[in-house]
C-alpha positions as CSV (number, residue, x, y, z in Angstrom):
1,M,-8.6,-3.9,-21.8
2,D,-8.7,-7.8,-21.7
3,Q,-7.9,-8.9,-18.2
4,R,-5.3,-11.5,-19.9
5,I,-3.4,-8.5,-20.8
6,I,-3.1,-7.0,-17.4
7,E,-2.4,-10.4,-15.9
8,L,0.4,-11.0,-18.4
9,Y,1.9,-7.7,-18.0
10,D,1.9,-8.2,-14.3
11,E,3.7,-11.6,-14.8
12,Y,6.3,-9.5,-16.8
13,T,6.8,-7.1,-14.4
14,H,7.1,-9.4,-11.4
15,T,8.8,-12.6,-12.6
16,P,11.8,-13.7,-14.5
17,L,9.8,-13.3,-17.6
18,G,12.0,-12.3,-20.7
19,R,10.8,-9.4,-22.5
20,R,11.1,-11.5,-26.0
21,T,8.8,-14.2,-24.2
22,F,6.4,-11.4,-23.1
23,M,6.1,-9.7,-26.5
24,E,5.7,-13.1,-28.0
25,R,2.5,-13.9,-25.8
26,L,1.2,-10.3,-25.9
27,V,1.4,-10.7,-29.9
28,A,-0.3,-14.0,-29.7
29,L,-3.2,-12.3,-27.7
30,V,-3.8,-9.1,-29.4
31,G,-3.0,-10.0,-33.0
32,S,-0.2,-8.1,-34.4
33,V,3.2,-6.2,-33.3
34,G,1.4,-2.7,-33.4
35,A,-1.5,-3.8,-31.3
36,A,0.9,-5.2,-28.7
37,E,2.9,-1.7,-28.5
38,A,-0.3,0.0,-28.1
39,A,-1.4,-2.2,-25.4
40,I,1.9,-1.7,-23.7
41,Q,1.6,2.1,-23.8
42,A,-2.1,2.1,-22.4
43,I,-0.8,-0.1,-19.3
44,A,2.7,1.1,-18.8
45,P,3.8,4.0,-16.1
46,N,3.1,7.5,-17.8
47,Y,5.0,9.6,-15.1
48,A,4.1,13.0,-17.0
49,R,0.7,12.3,-15.1
50,A,2.4,12.5,-11.7
51,A,1.3,15.8,-10.2
52,I,-1.8,15.2,-7.7
53,V,0.3,17.6,-5.6
54,A,2.7,19.7,-7.6
55,E,6.5,20.3,-6.7
56,S,5.2,23.9,-6.8
57,D,2.2,23.3,-4.4
58,P,2.4,26.1,-1.5
59,R,1.4,23.7,1.0
60,V,4.6,21.5,0.8
61,E,8.4,21.8,0.8
62,T,10.5,19.4,-0.7
63,S,14.4,18.3,-0.5
64,S,16.7,15.3,-0.5
65,F,18.0,13.3,2.5
66,E,20.4,10.9,3.3
67,D,21.2,8.6,6.0
68,A,24.8,7.3,5.5
69,S,24.7,4.8,8.6
70,A,21.5,3.3,6.8
71,G,23.1,3.4,3.4
72,I,19.8,5.1,2.2
73,K,19.3,8.5,0.0
74,G,16.0,9.8,-1.0
75,Y,13.4,12.1,-1.5
76,L,11.8,14.5,1.5
77,A,8.3,16.3,1.6
78,T,7.7,18.5,4.4
79,P,4.4,20.7,5.1
80,K,5.1,24.1,4.6
81,G,6.8,25.7,7.6
82,V,7.6,22.2,9.2
83,K,11.3,21.4,10.0
84,A,12.1,17.7,9.8
85,D,14.5,17.9,12.6
86,T,11.7,19.0,15.0
87,A,8.8,17.1,13.6
88,N,7.0,14.5,15.6
89,D,5.7,12.2,13.0
90,F,7.5,10.6,9.8
91,V,5.8,8.7,7.0
92,I,8.3,6.5,4.9
93,A,7.0,6.0,1.7
94,I,8.4,2.9,-0.4
95,H,8.5,2.7,-4.3
96,E,7.2,0.0,-6.4
97,N,9.9,-2.3,-8.6
98,R,10.5,0.5,-10.5
99,G,12.4,2.8,-7.9
100,L,12.0,6.2,-6.9
101,N,10.3,8.1,-9.6
102,P,7.9,11.1,-10.1
103,H,5.0,8.8,-8.9
104,I,6.3,8.0,-5.5
105,Q,7.7,11.6,-5.2
106,D,4.2,12.9,-5.8
107,I,2.7,10.4,-3.1
108,A,5.4,12.0,-0.8
109,R,4.0,15.6,-1.3
110,R,0.3,14.1,-1.0
111,L,1.4,12.9,2.6
112,A,3.1,16.0,3.2
113,A,-0.2,17.9,2.3
114,E,-2.0,15.8,4.8
115,G,0.3,17.1,7.8
116,F,3.0,14.3,7.6
117,V,6.9,14.8,7.2
118,A,7.0,12.3,4.3
119,M,10.5,10.2,3.2
120,A,10.6,8.4,0.0
121,P,13.9,6.4,0.1
122,D,15.7,5.3,-3.1
123,L,16.3,1.7,-2.2
124,L,18.5,1.2,-5.2
125,T,20.9,3.5,-3.5
126,P,23.3,0.7,-2.9
127,L,23.5,0.0,-6.7
128,G,23.8,3.6,-7.6
129,G,20.1,4.9,-7.5
130,T,17.2,4.7,-9.6
131,P,18.1,5.2,-13.2
132,K,15.6,7.2,-15.8
133,D,15.0,4.0,-17.8
134,V,12.3,2.0,-16.1
135,D,13.2,-1.4,-17.7
136,Q,16.6,-0.9,-16.5
137,A,15.4,-0.2,-13.2
138,M,13.2,-3.3,-12.6
139,A,16.5,-5.4,-14.0
140,M,18.0,-4.2,-10.8
141,F,15.8,-5.3,-8.1
142,P,16.7,-9.0,-8.4
143,K,20.1,-7.9,-7.2
144,L,18.9,-6.6,-3.9
145,D,19.0,-8.6,-0.6
146,L,15.4,-8.1,0.6
147,D,16.4,-9.1,4.2
148,K,19.4,-6.5,4.0
149,T,17.2,-3.8,2.5
150,G,14.7,-4.4,5.1
151,D,17.4,-4.3,7.8
152,S,18.5,-1.0,6.4
153,L,15.1,0.6,6.7
154,A,14.8,-0.3,10.1
155,K,18.1,1.2,10.8
156,L,16.7,4.6,9.1
157,I,13.5,4.2,11.6
158,A,15.9,3.7,14.5
159,N,18.1,6.5,13.7
160,L,14.9,9.0,13.3
161,K,13.7,7.9,16.7
162,S,17.0,8.0,18.5
163,K,17.0,11.9,17.6
164,N,13.3,12.4,19.0
165,P,11.9,10.1,21.7
166,R,8.5,11.3,21.1
167,L,8.5,10.7,17.2
168,K,6.2,8.4,15.6
169,V,7.1,6.7,12.4
170,G,4.6,4.8,9.8
171,V,5.8,3.1,6.5
172,I,3.6,2.8,3.5
173,G,4.2,0.6,0.3
174,F,3.1,-0.2,-2.9
175,C,3.5,-3.5,-4.8
176,W,7.4,-4.6,-4.1
177,G,7.4,-1.7,-1.4
178,G,4.2,-3.1,-0.1
179,A,5.9,-6.3,0.4
180,M,8.9,-4.5,2.0
181,T,6.3,-2.7,4.1
182,N,5.2,-6.2,5.7
183,I,9.1,-7.2,6.0
184,V,10.0,-4.0,7.7
185,A,7.3,-4.5,10.4
186,T,8.8,-7.7,11.2
187,K,12.1,-5.9,11.8
188,A,11.2,-2.4,13.3
189,A,9.7,-3.3,16.8
190,N,9.6,0.5,16.9
191,L,7.2,1.2,14.1
192,D,4.2,2.8,14.8
193,A,2.0,1.9,11.6
194,G,2.3,0.0,8.3
195,V,0.0,0.3,5.4
196,A,0.7,-2.3,2.4
197,Y,-0.6,-1.9,-0.7
198,Y,-0.8,-5.1,-2.9
199,G,2.0,-6.3,-1.1
200,L,2.8,-9.9,-0.5
201,A,2.9,-11.5,2.9
202,P,6.0,-11.4,5.1
203,K,7.4,-14.9,6.1
204,L,4.6,-16.6,8.5
205,D,7.0,-17.3,11.2
206,D,8.1,-14.0,11.3
207,V,4.6,-12.6,11.7
208,P,4.6,-12.7,15.5
209,K,7.5,-10.1,15.7
210,I,5.2,-7.4,14.1
211,K,4.2,-5.0,17.0
212,A,2.6,-2.1,14.9
213,P,-1.0,-2.0,13.8
214,M,-1.0,-3.4,10.1
215,M,-3.3,-2.4,6.9
216,E,-3.3,-4.2,3.8
217,H,-5.1,-3.1,0.4
218,L,-5.6,-5.7,-2.3
219,G,-7.0,-5.6,-5.8
220,A,-9.9,-8.4,-6.1
221,L,-8.3,-9.2,-9.2
222,D,-4.8,-9.7,-8.1
223,D,-4.6,-13.7,-7.6
224,R,-0.8,-13.6,-7.0
225,V,-0.6,-11.3,-4.4
226,N,-4.3,-12.2,-2.6
227,S,-3.1,-16.0,-2.3
228,T,-0.6,-14.8,0.2
229,I,-2.8,-13.1,2.3
230,P,-5.2,-15.6,4.0
231,A,-2.4,-17.2,6.0
232,Y,-0.8,-14.0,6.9
233,E,-4.3,-12.9,8.4
234,E,-4.4,-16.2,10.5
235,A,-0.8,-16.0,11.8
236,A,-1.7,-12.4,12.6
237,Q,-4.7,-13.4,14.3
238,K,-3.0,-16.4,16.5
239,S,-0.1,-13.6,17.2
240,G,-2.5,-11.0,18.4
241,V,-1.1,-8.5,15.4
242,K,-3.7,-6.0,14.5
243,L,-4.4,-6.4,10.9
244,E,-6.8,-4.6,8.7
245,V,-7.3,-6.1,5.3
246,F,-9.5,-4.5,2.5
247,K,-10.1,-6.0,-1.2
248,Y,-11.4,-3.7,-3.6
249,D,-13.9,-5.5,-6.2
250,G,-12.8,-5.1,-10.0
251,A,-9.5,-3.8,-9.0
252,N,-6.0,-5.0,-10.4
253,H,-2.7,-4.9,-8.9
254,A,-1.5,-1.2,-8.8
255,F,-4.9,0.1,-8.8
256,N,-3.7,2.9,-6.8
257,N,-0.9,4.0,-9.3
258,D,-2.8,6.9,-11.5
259,T,0.2,6.9,-13.7
260,G,-0.7,3.1,-14.9
261,G,-3.1,3.5,-17.2
262,E,-5.7,0.6,-17.5
263,R,-4.7,-0.6,-14.1
264,Y,-5.6,2.5,-12.1
265,N,-9.1,2.2,-10.4
266,E,-9.9,5.7,-9.3
267,A,-12.8,4.8,-7.0
268,A,-10.7,2.1,-5.2
269,A,-7.7,4.5,-5.0
270,R,-9.6,7.1,-3.5
271,L,-11.5,4.9,-1.2
272,A,-8.2,3.1,-0.2
273,W,-6.4,6.3,0.2
274,G,-9.1,7.9,2.6
275,R,-8.9,4.7,4.8
276,T,-5.0,5.1,4.6
277,I,-4.6,8.7,5.6
278,A,-7.2,8.0,8.8
279,F,-5.4,5.2,10.0
280,L,-2.0,7.0,9.9
281,K,-3.5,10.0,11.2
282,A,-5.2,8.1,14.2
283,R,-2.0,6.4,15.0
284,L,0.7,9.2,14.2
285,L,-0.7,12.6,14.8
286,A,-3.2,11.7,17.6
């Protein structure tokens, strides 16, 4: 696919670019409304593909959770036979700017299949939860206060740890959730590990607050996010924050999302996921 189409779609889904303007610019690129609609179908998420680890997989069990004091509801996936109340490791998987959907639920099940208790919070809970309509979900995100959302996640982590002093907690996030992972790391001093996939850097003044080792995965073609990372790396080095950054050649923003059509990059996704699991196991299961 023409890289200009991918970049335009990324602009549409991450900036205040109205659908009418987006369609006009897309039609100008591809030549017709029909070709524009076909391009959207090829690049937009298709959640029917979201089943790397199925709900029926015998290795995992799934349910829902709610933390009233943090104001968060969500999806819970555990290794078969493991009770969340007695587990010593949790990974919180933070969704993209489409909310808690089948793809992120699948990510939680993948983590459970690797031996982690995985929580996938619905961070649109304060606005009534994630709707089924993707465009409606995306329109809700500008209404969220990022600072308050980060505080809610930090509260969730604190509540988990208050029940079990041996508990280790990691956070992994994608796109909007990658940026939120970086924000949470500045707020939760008791976080044990953080992994951000194509997530914008946190505020540089907040970087010294990060206590957990961090990992960042970037698509080499994702200029919007990548432009924020060098200053983050410099601030982390000055502050003694452990930050590993990996950049994948030929990969776009959202390269890990296997429901995302043309932007999905299987080779980059497999390599990043392997690094992620090794990183989390070393810091949470050791």
